[in-house]
C-alpha positions in Angstrom: 147.2 114.5 83.7 144.3 112.9 82.3 143.5 111.9 79.0 140.3 112.9 77.5 139.6 109.0 76.5 138.4 107.4 73.3 135.2 105.4 73.2 136.1 101.9 73.7 134.6 101.3 70.6 136.3 103.8 68.3 139.6 102.5 70.1 140.0 99.1 69.1 139.2 100.8 65.8 142.1 102.9 66.0 144.4 100.2 67.9 145.7 103.7 69.7 144.4 106.7 71.5 146.3 109.5 71.1 144.8 112.1 73.9 146.4 108.8 75.7 149.7 108.8 73.8 150.3 112.2 74.3 149.4 112.4 78.2 151.8 109.7 78.3 154.6 111.7 76.6 153.9 114.4 78.4 153.9 113.1 82.1 156.8 111.1 81.2 158.8 114.1 80.3 157.6 116.2 83.6 158.2 113.3 85.8 154.6 112.4 86.6 152.1 109.9 86.0 149.1 109.9 83.5 146.8 107.2 84.5 144.7 104.9 82.4 140.8 104.3 83.6 140.1 107.8 86.0 138.4 109.1 83.1 136.1 107.4 80.9 133.8 107.7 78.0 130.4 105.9 79.0 128.9 106.0 75.7 129.9 106.2 72.1 129.0 109.8 71.2 129.1 111.0 67.4 132.2 112.3 65.5 131.8 116.1 66.5 132.9 116.9 62.8 130.1 119.0 61.4 128.3 119.3 64.2 127.4 123.2 65.5 128.0 124.5 69.0 125.3 123.3 70.5 125.2 119.9 68.6 128.8 119.6 69.8 127.9 119.8 73.7 124.8 117.8 73.4 126.4 115.0 71.9 129.2 115.0 74.6 126.6 115.6 77.5 127.0 113.1 80.3 128.8 111.5 78.1 131.8 110.8 80.8 132.6 109.7 84.0 135.2 109.7 86.8 136.6 107.5 89.2 137.4 108.5 92.8 140.7 108.9 92.4 140.4 112.5 91.6 138.5 113.2 94.2 140.8 116.4 96.0 143.2 116.8 93.5 144.6 119.1 90.7 143.9 117.2 87.6 145.7 118.4 84.2 143.1 117.4 81.4 144.8 117.1 78.2 143.4 116.4 74.4 144.2 117.1 71.1 142.2 119.7 69.5 140.3 121.8 71.5 137.5 123.4 68.9 134.2 124.7 70.7 135.4 123.6 74.5 132.0 121.2 74.3 134.0 118.0 74.9 136.9 119.7 77.2 134.0 121.3 79.4 132.0 117.8 79.4 134.8 115.7 80.7 136.0 118.3 83.2 132.7 118.6 84.4 132.5 114.4 85.0 135.7 115.3 87.1 134.5 117.7 89.1 131.5 115.4 90.4 133.8 113.0 91.1 135.4 115.1 93.4 138.7 116.6 91.3 139.6 120.5 93.3 140.7 121.8 90.2 141.0 121.3 86.5 142.7 122.5 83.5 142.6 121.5 79.9 146.0 121.4 77.9 145.7 120.1 73.8 148.1 120.5 71.3 146.1 122.5 68.8 143.4 124.9 68.4 141.1 124.1 65.8 139.1 127.8 63.9 137.2 128.6 61.1 138.3 131.5 58.7 135.1 133.3 57.8 
């Protein structure tokens, strides 16, 4: 189980990473681990709020890097909110590039707009 990480600067400003807290609690409940550091946000990105789907995808493109610890593993990527999937997709691509055999995404909430 790997949490979708905040950038280091945002983490220090908040003093917590909500996705890592969720992943840690779920992993403990399931008797699993949620290691920190297997997936990192390598550059600071704009907040996704208010961006179009295309802008969101561009904003997070190449923003993640995974370690070889994920190689040949099935990975459950955990995040708090799924909106367009751009962030989860970019993170999953980094996990696959590092050799993960499979990536599934689990989120606590799904955001959408009623039109």
